[in-house]
C-alpha positions in Angstrom: -8.1 6.0 -14.9 -5.8 9.0 -15.7 -3.4 7.9 -13.1 -3.6 4.3 -14.1 -2.8 5.6 -17.7 0.4 7.3 -16.8 1.6 4.5 -14.5 1.5 2.1 -17.6 3.1 4.8 -19.9 6.0 5.4 -17.8 6.5 1.4 -16.5 6.2 0.1 -20.4 9.7 1.4 -21.6 11.4 -0.8 -18.2 8.8 -3.0 -17.0 11.8 -4.6 -14.3 13.3 -1.0 -13.1 13.0 -1.3 -9.5 10.6 1.4 -8.9 8.0 -0.7 -11.4 8.6 -3.8 -9.1 8.4 -2.0 -5.9 5.4 -0.6 -7.6 3.9 -3.9 -9.0 4.6 -5.5 -5.7 2.2 -3.0 -3.9 -0.5 -3.6 -6.3 -0.3 -7.2 -5.7 -0.7 -6.8 -1.7 -3.7 -3.9 -2.4 -6.0 -5.7 0.0 -3.7 -5.7 2.9 -2.5 -2.8 2.5 -6.0 -1.3 3.0 -6.9 -2.7 5.5 -3.7 -2.2 7.0 -4.3 1.5 6.5 -7.8 1.1 8.6 -6.1 -0.6 11.8 -3.6 1.8 11.3 -5.7 5.1 11.2 -8.4 4.0 14.1 -5.0 3.3 16.3 -3.1 6.4 15.7 -6.0 9.2 15.1 -9.2 7.3 17.1 -8.0 4.8 19.8 -4.7 6.5 20.9 -5.0 10.0 19.7 -1.6 10.6 18.7 -2.8 12.5 15.4 -5.6 15.4 15.1 -7.6 15.5 12.1 -7.1 19.2 11.7 -7.0 19.4 7.8 -6.1 18.4 4.4 -2.2 18.9 4.7 -2.4 16.5 7.7 -4.2 13.9 6.1 -1.8 14.1 3.1 1.0 13.8 5.4 -0.2 11.0 6.9 -1.3 9.4 4.0 2.3 9.7 2.3 4.2 8.7 5.6 2.1 5.5 5.6 2.1 4.9 1.9 5.8 4.8 2.6 6.3 2.8 4.8 3.3 0.4 3.8 5.3 -0.1 0.7 8.6 -1.2 2.3 6.9 -3.4 4.3 4.8 -4.5 1.5 8.3 -5.2 -0.4 9.8 -7.2 2.5 6.7 -9.3 3.4 6.8 -10.2 -0.7 10.0 -11.4 -0.9 10.0 -13.9 2.2 6.3 -14.9 1.9 5.4 -13.9 -1.5 1.6 -13.3 -1.5 0.2 -10.7 0.9 -1.7 -12.3 4.3 -5.1 -11.4 3.2 -4.5 -12.4 -0.7 -3.7 -15.3 0.6 -6.6 -15.7 2.4 -8.7 -14.4 -0.2 -7.2 -16.8 -2.9 -7.7 -19.7 -0.4 -11.6 -19.4 -0.3 -11.7 -17.6 -3.6 -9.9 -20.4 -5.5 
C-alpha cells in the first residue's frame, strides 16, 4: 500500500510524463510480465544453471536486470499490439 501511495503521489502532478507512461504500460501487462519472470527464472537458474542463487544480492541483481528488460519489452509490445498477450487471452475468456 505504501509503494502504491508513493507512486500515485509522484504521478499525479505529471500524468503524461514518460516515466509515468512506461510504468502505466508495465501495470497493464502485469500478468504477462509475471509469467515471463517465472519462465526466465526457471530457464536461467534451474534448467541451464547459468546463475546460482547465492544470496540476496544475486536475487536483487537478477530481479533488477529482469525488471528493466521486461519493462522495455512491455513498452515495445504495447506500442505494436496494445494489450499484453496473456492479458488479451484473459480478456477473451473473462469478458
